[in-house]
FIKOLZA-1660 file (N, C-alpha, C; in steps of 0.1 Angstrom, whole numbers, plus 5000, padded with zeros to 4 digits):
% residues 166
   i   px   py   pz ch aa at
   1 3370 4542 2076  A  M  N
   1 3371 4537 2084  A  M CA
   1 3381 4538 2091  A  M  C
   2 3388 4532 2089  A  E  N
   2 3409 4538 2089  A  E CA
   2 3401 4548 2101  A  E  C
   3 3397 4557 2099  A  K  N
   3 3398 4578 2098  A  K CA
   3 3389 4574 2114  A  K  C
   4 3378 4567 2114  A  L  N
   4 3370 4568 2123  A  L CA
   4 3379 4554 2136  A  L  C
   5 3388 4546 2126  A  I  N
   5 3391 4544 2137  A  I CA
   5 3403 4548 2142  A  I  C
   6 3407 4554 2141  A  G  N
   6 3423 4562 2142  A  G CA
   6 3417 4571 2152  A  G  C
   7 3408 4582 2152  A  E  N
   7 3403 4587 2154  A  E CA
   7 3390 4584 2170  A  E  C
   8 3390 4574 2168  A  F  N
   8 3386 4568 2174  A  F CA
   8 3397 4561 2194  A  F  C
   9 3408 4556 2186  A  S  N
   9 3417 4552 2192  A  S CA
   9 3424 4566 2199  A  S  C
  10 3424 4572 2185  A  L  N
  10 3428 4589 2196  A  L CA
  10 3421 4590 2204  A  L  C
  11 3409 4587 2206  A  G  N
  11 3399 4604 2214  A  G CA
  11 3402 4581 2229  A  G  C
  12 3399 4572 2219  A  L  N
  12 3400 4566 2237  A  L CA
  12 3418 4569 2246  A  L  C
  13 3429 4571 2239  A  F  N
  13 3438 4576 2243  A  F CA
  13 3439 4583 2247  A  F  C
  14 3432 4593 2241  A  F  N
  14 3426 4607 2253  A  F CA
  14 3421 4603 2264  A  F  C
  15 3414 4598 2263  A  W  N
  15 3402 4594 2277  A  W CA
  15 3411 4586 2288  A  W  C
  16 3419 4574 2282  A  Q  N
  16 3422 4569 2288  A  Q CA
  16 3439 4573 2297  A  Q  C
  17 3443 4582 2287  A  S  N
  17 3453 4585 2292  A  S CA
  17 3452 4597 2303  A  S  C
  18 3434 4602 2306  A  L  N
  18 3432 4618 2316  A  L CA
  18 3428 4611 2327  A  L  C
  19 3424 4595 2324  A  I  N
  19 3418 4584 2330  A  I CA
  19 3427 4581 2343  A  I  C
  20 3438 4579 2336  A  F  N
  20 3451 4574 2343  A  F CA
  20 3461 4582 2346  A  F  C
  21 3458 4598 2344  A  I  N
  21 3465 4602 2351  A  I CA
  21 3459 4608 2364  A  I  C
  22 3441 4611 2365  A  G  N
  22 3439 4614 2372  A  G CA
  22 3433 4609 2384  A  G  C
  23 3435 4593 2378  A  L  N
  23 3437 4578 2392  A  L CA
  23 3448 4580 2398  A  L  C
  24 3458 4589 2389  A  F  N
  24 3477 4588 2396  A  F CA
  24 3472 4594 2403  A  F  C
  25 3468 4612 2400  A  L  N
  25 3470 4616 2412  A  L CA
  25 3460 4612 2420  A  L  C
  26 3450 4607 2416  A  L  N
  26 3442 4604 2434  A  L CA
  26 3448 4591 2443  A  L  C
  27 3459 4583 2433  A  L  N
  27 3467 4575 2440  A  L CA
  27 3482 4582 2451  A  L  C
  28 3480 4588 2439  A  K  N
  28 3493 4604 2444  A  K CA
  28 3488 4605 2457  A  K  C
  29 3475 4616 2461  A  K  N
  29 3465 4620 2466  A  K CA
  29 3469 4610 2481  A  K  C
  30 3457 4604 2476  A  F  N
  30 3450 4592 2487  A  F CA
  30 3456 4585 2495  A  F  C
  31 3465 4579 2480  A  A  N
  31 3471 4566 2488  A  A CA
  31 3487 4562 2482  A  A  C
  32 3487 4567 2477  A  W  N
  32 3511 4565 2480  A  W CA
  32 3514 4575 2488  A  W  C
  33 3509 4590 2495  A  T  N
  33 3508 4598 2502  A  T CA
  33 3511 4590 2515  A  T  C
  34 3500 4578 2518  A  P  N
  34 3499 4573 2534  A  P CA
  34 3507 4564 2533  A  P  C
  35 3505 4553 2521  A  I  N
  35 3519 4547 2521  A  I CA
  35 3530 4548 2523  A  I  C
  36 3533 4558 2521  A  L  N
  36 3551 4561 2514  A  L CA
  36 3557 4564 2531  A  L  C
  37 3542 4570 2540  A  D  N
  37 3545 4578 2553  A  D CA
  37 3548 4565 2560  A  D  C
  38 3538 4557 2556  A  A  N
  38 3534 4543 2565  A  A CA
  38 3545 4535 2567  A  A  C
  39 3553 4534 2552  A  V  N
  39 3565 4531 2548  A  V CA
  39 3577 4537 2555  A  V  C
  40 3577 4545 2557  A  N  N
  40 3592 4559 2562  A  N CA
  40 3589 4557 2577  A  N  C
  41 3573 4559 2581  A  E  N
  41 3572 4551 2596  A  E CA
  41 3579 4543 2605  A  E  C
  42 3577 4536 2590  A  R  N
  42 3582 4516 2595  A  R CA
  42 3590 4516 2597  A  R  C
  43 3600 4524 2588  A  E  N
  43 3617 4524 2582  A  E CA
  43 3625 4537 2595  A  E  C
  44 3619 4544 2601  A  T  N
  44 3620 4545 2605  A  T CA
  44 3619 4541 2622  A  T  C
  45 3609 4537 2627  A  I  N
  45 3603 4524 2638  A  I CA
  45 3618 4511 2637  A  I  C
  46 3622 4505 2627  A  I  N
  46 3629 4497 2625  A  I CA
  46 3646 4503 2628  A  I  C
  47 3647 4512 2625  A  K  N
  47 3661 4521 2626  A  K CA
  47 3659 4518 2646  A  K  C
  48 3650 4528 2648  A  D  N
  48 3650 4531 2665  A  D CA
  48 3649 4517 2671  A  D  C
  49 3645 4510 2661  A  A  N
  49 3646 4498 2673  A  A CA
  49 3661 4488 2674  A  A  C
  50 3667 4492 2657  A  L  N
  50 3674 4483 2652  A  L CA
  50 3689 4496 2663  A  L  C
  51 3685 4512 2664  A  A  N
  51 3699 4517 2676  A  A CA
  51 3694 4514 2690  A  A  C
  52 3687 4510 2697  A  S  N
  52 3677 4507 2707  A  S CA
  52 3690 4490 2713  A  S  C
  53 3686 4486 2700  A  A  N
  53 3691 4471 2701  A  A CA
  53 3709 4471 2706  A  A  C
  54 3706 4480 2698  A  E  N
  54 3727 4482 2700  A  E CA
  54 3731 4489 2711  A  E  C
  55 3726 4500 2713  A  A  N
  55 3722 4502 2725  A  A CA
  55 3726 4494 2741  A  A  C
  56 3715 4483 2735  A  A  N
  56 3710 4479 2749  A  A CA
  56 3719 4469 2749  A  A  C
  57 3720 4460 2737  A  R  N
  57 3744 4453 2735  A  R CA
  57 3752 4462 2742  A  R  C
  58 3753 4471 2738  A  N  N
  58 3762 4481 2741  A  N CA
  58 3760 4483 2761  A  N  C
  59 3751 4482 2764  A  E  N
  59 3742 4479 2779  A  E CA
  59 3753 4470 2784  A  E  C
  60 3743 4462 2781  A  M  N
  60 3744 4447 2783  A  M CA
  60 3764 4441 2782  A  M  C
  61 3772 4443 2778  A  E  N
  61 3786 4444 2775  A  E CA
  61 3785 4449 2784  A  E  C
  62 3787 4466 2791  A  S  N
  62 3797 4473 2797  A  S CA
  62 3783 4466 2817  A  S  C
  63 3772 4459 2814  A  L  N
  63 3770 4450 2826  A  L CA
  63 3779 4443 2825  A  L  C
  64 3779 4436 2822  A  Q  N
  64 3788 4419 2820  A  Q CA
  64 3803 4423 2824  A  Q  C
  65 3805 4439 2824  A  S  N
  65 3817 4434 2820  A  S CA
  65 3824 4447 2834  A  S  C
  66 3809 4451 2841  A  D  N
  66 3814 4457 2857  A  D CA
  66 3805 4447 2866  A  D  C
  67 3802 4435 2863  A  N  N
  67 3795 4426 2868  A  N CA
  67 3813 4413 2873  A  N  C
  68 3817 4410 2860  A  K  N
  68 3828 4406 2865  A  K CA
  68 3836 4413 2868  A  K  C
  69 3841 4425 2872  A  R  N
  69 3847 4438 2875  A  R CA
  69 3841 4433 2894  A  R  C
  70 3828 4433 2898  A  I  N
  70 3823 4437 2909  A  I CA
  70 3827 4424 2922  A  I  C
  71 3820 4412 2907  A  L  N
  71 3828 4396 2914  A  L CA
  71 3843 4394 2913  A  L  C
  72 3846 4402 2905  A  K  N
  72 3863 4398 2910  A  K CA
  72 3866 4410 2920  A  K  C
  73 3864 4425 2922  A  E  N
  73 3865 4428 2939  A  E CA
  73 3861 4416 2946  A  E  C
  74 3848 4414 2946  A  A  N
  74 3837 4408 2961  A  A CA
  74 3845 4390 2966  A  A  C
  75 3852 4387 2951  A  R  N
  75 3864 4376 2956  A  R CA
  75 3880 4381 2963  A  R  C
  76 3878 4393 2961  A  A  N
  76 3892 4401 2963  A  A CA
  76 3884 4400 2979  A  A  C
  77 3879 4407 2982  A  E  N
  77 3875 4409 2993  A  E CA
  77 3871 4396 3003  A  E  C
  78 3869 4393 3000  A  K  N
  78 3866 4379 3008  A  K CA
  78 3879 4372 3010  A  K  C
  79 3888 4372 3001  A  E  N
  79 3903 4368 3003  A  E CA
  79 3907 4373 3012  A  E  C
  80 3902 4386 3014  A  A  N
  80 3919 4399 3027  A  A CA
  80 3905 4391 3040  A  A  C
  81 3888 4395 3039  A  L  N
  81 3883 4393 3047  A  L CA
  81 3886 4374 3056  A  L  C
  82 3891 4361 3049  A  L  N
  82 3893 4350 3052  A  L CA
  82 3904 4351 3061  A  L  C
  83 3914 4356 3046  A  K  N
  83 3924 4352 3060  A  K CA
  83 3927 4366 3068  A  K  C
  84 3922 4377 3069  A  E  N
  84 3921 4384 3085  A  E CA
  84 3914 4377 3092  A  E  C
  85 3907 4373 3088  A  A  N
  85 3900 4362 3099  A  A CA
  85 3906 4350 3104  A  A  C
  86 3915 4344 3095  A  R  N
  86 3924 4338 3105  A  R CA
  86 3936 4340 3109  A  R  C
  87 3943 4354 3106  A  A  N
  87 3951 4354 3112  A  A CA
  87 3946 4363 3129  A  A  C
  88 3931 4367 3130  A  T  N
  88 3928 4364 3141  A  T CA
  88 3921 4360 3149  A  T  C
  89 3917 4344 3143  A  R  N
  89 3917 4338 3146  A  R CA
  89 3931 4330 3161  A  R  C
  90 3942 4334 3149  A  S  N
  90 3955 4326 3154  A  S CA
  90 3957 4337 3162  A  S  C
  91 3959 4348 3162  A  E  N
  91 3962 4358 3175  A  E CA
  91 3953 4353 3189  A  E  C
  92 3943 4356 3184  A  L  N
  92 3936 4351 3199  A  L CA
  92 3935 4335 3204  A  L  C
  93 3942 4324 3193  A  I  N
  93 3944 4312 3201  A  I CA
  93 3957 4312 3207  A  I  C
  94 3969 4317 3201  A  N  N
  94 3979 4324 3209  A  N CA
  94 3974 4332 3225  A  N  C
  95 3975 4347 3224  A  M  N
  95 3964 4345 3231  A  M CA
  95 3957 4339 3244  A  M  C
  96 3951 4329 3240  A  A  N
  96 3943 4320 3250  A  A CA
  96 3952 4315 3257  A  A  C
  97 3960 4308 3248  A  K  N
  97 3975 4296 3249  A  K CA
  97 3982 4304 3262  A  K  C
  98 3989 4321 3258  A  E  N
  98 3992 4328 3266  A  E CA
  98 3991 4327 3283  A  E  C
  99 3975 4336 3282  A  E  N
  99 3972 4335 3296  A  E CA
  99 3966 4322 3299  A  E  C
 100 3966 4309 3296  A  A  N
 100 3966 4297 3298  A  A CA
 100 3969 4293 3312  A  A  C
 101 3989 4299 3301  A  K  N
 101 4003 4292 3308  A  K CA
 101 4003 4299 3322  A  K  C
 102 4000 4316 3320  A  V  N
 102 3998 4324 3325  A  V CA
 102 3994 4318 3340  A  V  C
 103 3976 4311 3340  A  E  N
 103 3965 4308 3352  A  E CA
 103 3974 4300 3352  A  E  C
 104 3981 4286 3344  A  A  N
 104 3984 4273 3347  A  A CA
 104 4000 4276 3361  A  A  C
 105 4007 4294 3356  A  Q  N
 105 4020 4289 3367  A  Q CA
 105 4016 4295 3378  A  Q  C
 106 3998 4305 3377  A  K  N
 106 3998 4315 3386  A  K CA
 106 3986 4299 3399  A  K  C
 107 3984 4293 3392  A  I  N
 107 3978 4276 3401  A  I CA
 107 3987 4269 3407  A  I  C
 108 3997 4265 3399  A  L  N
 108 4009 4255 3405  A  L CA
 108 4017 4271 3411  A  L  C
 109 4018 4285 3413  A  E  N
 109 4023 4292 3426  A  E CA
 109 4016 4286 3439  A  E  C
 110 4004 4287 3440  A  Q  N
 110 3999 4286 3446  A  Q CA
 110 3997 4278 3451  A  Q  C
 111 3997 4270 3448  A  A  N
 111 3996 4252 3452  A  A CA
 111 4010 4252 3463  A  A  C
 112 4018 4255 3457  A  Q  N
 112 4031 4250 3460  A  Q CA
 112 4033 4266 3473  A  Q  C
 113 4024 4273 3474  A  K  N
 113 4025 4284 3483  A  K CA
 113 4019 4273 3498  A  K  C
 114 4007 4266 3493  A  V  N
 114 4000 4261 3497  A  V CA
 114 4004 4251 3507  A  V  C
 115 4012 4243 3495  A  I  N
 115 4024 4230 3503  A  I CA
 115 4033 4233 3513  A  I  C
 116 4037 4247 3511  A  Q  N
 116 4049 4253 3518  A  Q CA
 116 4045 4255 3531  A  Q  C
 117 4027 4258 3529  A  N  N
 117 4026 4265 3541  A  N CA
 117 4016 4255 3554  A  N  C
 118 4017 4243 3545  A  E  N
 118 4007 4234 3549  A  E CA
 118 4018 4224 3559  A  E  C
 119 4026 4223 3552  A  K  N
 119 4044 4208 3555  A  K CA
 119 4049 4223 3569  A  K  C
 120 4046 4232 3564  A  Q  N
 120 4052 4242 3579  A  Q CA
 120 4045 4237 3589  A  Q  C
 121 4031 4239 3590  A  A  N
 121 4022 4240 3601  A  A CA
 121 4022 4228 3608  A  A  C
 122 4029 4215 3598  A  A  N
 122 4030 4198 3599  A  A CA
 122 4043 4198 3610  A  A  C
 123 4049 4203 3607  A  L  N
 123 4061 4206 3613  A  L CA
 123 4058 4214 3632  A  L  C
 124 4052 4223 3623  A  N  N
 124 4053 4229 3637  A  N CA
 124 4048 4220 3646  A  N  C
 125 4033 4214 3641  A  E  N
 125 4024 4206 3651  A  E CA
 125 4034 4194 3656  A  E  C
 126 4045 4188 3644  A  L  N
 126 4047 4178 3656  A  L CA
 126 4058 4186 3660  A  L  C
 127 4068 4188 3660  A  R  N
 127 4073 4200 3671  A  R CA
 127 4069 4203 3679  A  R  C
 128 4056 4206 3685  A  D  N
 128 4049 4209 3695  A  D CA
 128 4044 4194 3701  A  D  C
 129 4042 4186 3693  A  Q  N
 129 4035 4169 3693  A  Q CA
 129 4047 4166 3698  A  Q  C
 130 4068 4163 3699  A  V  N
 130 4075 4164 3700  A  V CA
 130 4080 4165 3712  A  V  C
 131 4077 4177 3713  A  G  N
 131 4080 4189 3718  A  G CA
 131 4075 4186 3739  A  G  C
 132 4062 4182 3737  A  S  N
 132 4053 4183 3744  A  S CA
 132 4053 4164 3747  A  S  C
 133 4053 4155 3746  A  I  N
 133 4057 4142 3742  A  I CA
 133 4069 4144 3755  A  I  C
 134 4084 4148 3747  A  A  N
 134 4097 4149 3752  A  A CA
 134 4091 4153 3766  A  A  C
 135 4081 4164 3766  A  M  N
 135 4081 4171 3781  A  M CA
 135 4072 4159 3790  A  M  C
 136 4066 4157 3787  A  D  N
 136 4062 4137 3795  A  D CA
 136 4070 4132 3799  A  D  C
 137 4078 4120 3786  A  I  N
 137 4089 4113 3791  A  I CA
 137 4094 4122 3799  A  I  C
 138 4106 4131 3802  A  A  N
 138 4112 4141 3808  A  A CA
 138 4106 4140 3823  A  A  C
 139 4092 4143 3822  A  G  N
 139 4086 4147 3838  A  G CA
 139 4086 4129 3841  A  G  C
 140 4088 4126 3836  A  K  N
 140 4085 4105 3841  A  K CA
 140 4092 4104 3848  A  K  C
 141 4108 4103 3835  A  V  N
 141 4120 4099 3836  A  V CA
 141 4121 4110 3850  A  V  C
 142 4122 4126 3852  A  L  N
 142 4130 4127 3865  A  L CA
 142 4128 4125 3881  A  L  C
 143 4108 4126 3876  A  H  N
 143 4102 4121 3885  A  H CA
 143 4105 4105 3895  A  H  C
 144 4105 4101 3885  A  K  N
 144 4115 4080 3892  A  K CA
 144 4122 4087 3892  A  K  C
 145 4139 4092 3882  A  E  N
 145 4147 4094 3891  A  E CA
 145 4151 4103 3909  A  E  C
 146 4138 4109 3910  A  L  N
 146 4141 4124 3917  A  L CA
 146 4131 4116 3933  A  L  C
 147 4133 4105 3931  A  E  N
 147 4117 4099 3938  A  E CA
 147 4129 4104 3956  A  E  C
 148 4142 4098 3957  A  S  N
 148 4149 4100 3971  A  S CA
 148 4155 4115 3965  A  S  C
 149 4161 4120 3980  A  N  N
 149 4161 4138 3980  A  N CA
 149 4181 4137 3979  A  N  C
 150 4184 4121 3980  A  E  N
 150 4198 4125 3978  A  E CA
 150 4198 4128 3962  A  E  C
 151 4193 4118 3951  A  K  N
 151 4191 4125 3940  A  K CA
 151 4188 4136 3938  A  K  C
 152 4178 4141 3941  A  Q  N
 152 4170 4152 3937  A  Q CA
 152 4190 4163 3942  A  Q  C
 153 4194 4166 3952  A  L  N
 153 4206 4171 3955  A  L CA
 153 4220 4169 3946  A  L  C
 154 4222 4156 3939  A  Q  N
 154 4228 4157 3933  A  Q CA
 154 4227 4166 3919  A  Q  C
 155 4214 4164 3915  A  L  N
 155 4209 4168 3898  A  L CA
 155 4213 4180 3906  A  L  C
 156 4207 4187 3915  A  V  N
 156 4205 4203 3919  A  V CA
 156 4222 4208 3917  A  V  C
 157 4228 4198 3920  A  E  N
 157 4249 4208 3923  A  E CA
 157 4247 4202 3909  A  E  C
 158 4249 4199 3899  A  Q  N
 158 4249 4192 3889  A  Q CA
 158 4251 4203 3876  A  Q  C
 159 4237 4205 3880  A  L  N
 159 4230 4216 3872  A  L CA
 159 4236 4232 3877  A  L  C
 160 4241 4228 3887  A  L  N
 160 4248 4248 3892  A  L CA
 160 4263 4247 3886  A  L  C
 161 4267 4236 3886  A  K  N
 161 4283 4233 3883  A  K CA
 161 4281 4236 3864  A  K  C
 162 4266 4232 3861  A  E  N
 162 4268 4233 3846  A  E CA
 162 4267 4248 3843  A  E  C
 163 4258 4255 3855  A  I  N
 163 4255 4269 3851  A  I CA
 163 4266 4278 3852  A  I  C
 164 4273 4278 3861  A  N  N
 164 4287 4278 3865  A  N CA
 164 4298 4279 3853  A  N  C
 165 4294 4271 3843  A  L  N
 165 4307 4264 3835  A  L CA
 165 4303 4275 3825  A  L  C
 166 4293 4278 3821  A  K  N
 166 4288 4285 3811  A  K CA
 166 4285 4304 3815  A  K  C
% end
């Protein structure tokens, strides 16, 4: 019986080994290869994802540095534009002040000319009126004094003497 049990064990061992090897070959062909392929593919996808994430991080850092640089340039340009605008504003204010001074001077000169012309016209009119009044008064005085012939002759003789003297 021992011999039978030994042969049976040996036969059982043989068949179990044969079934195990067959099962192993079947699993290798139909299960292990697809599983290993899926694991390798998954590993490749994970490596690619990590590489993409690293590239995205590097690109993000590059974009951030570019954004900082662009922002710094924009601030510098803004400051330059503001400085230029302030200078232009000051220049325009100064030009407007100068133009106002020149215009005020012109207006003042014109006003002085108008005043001078009006003054001269008033003086001329006053002279004319004084002359007219003086002539009226002289005419009345002469008329009163020269009412007699004797006085007229005296005046004519006096005027002739003055003319001869000159």
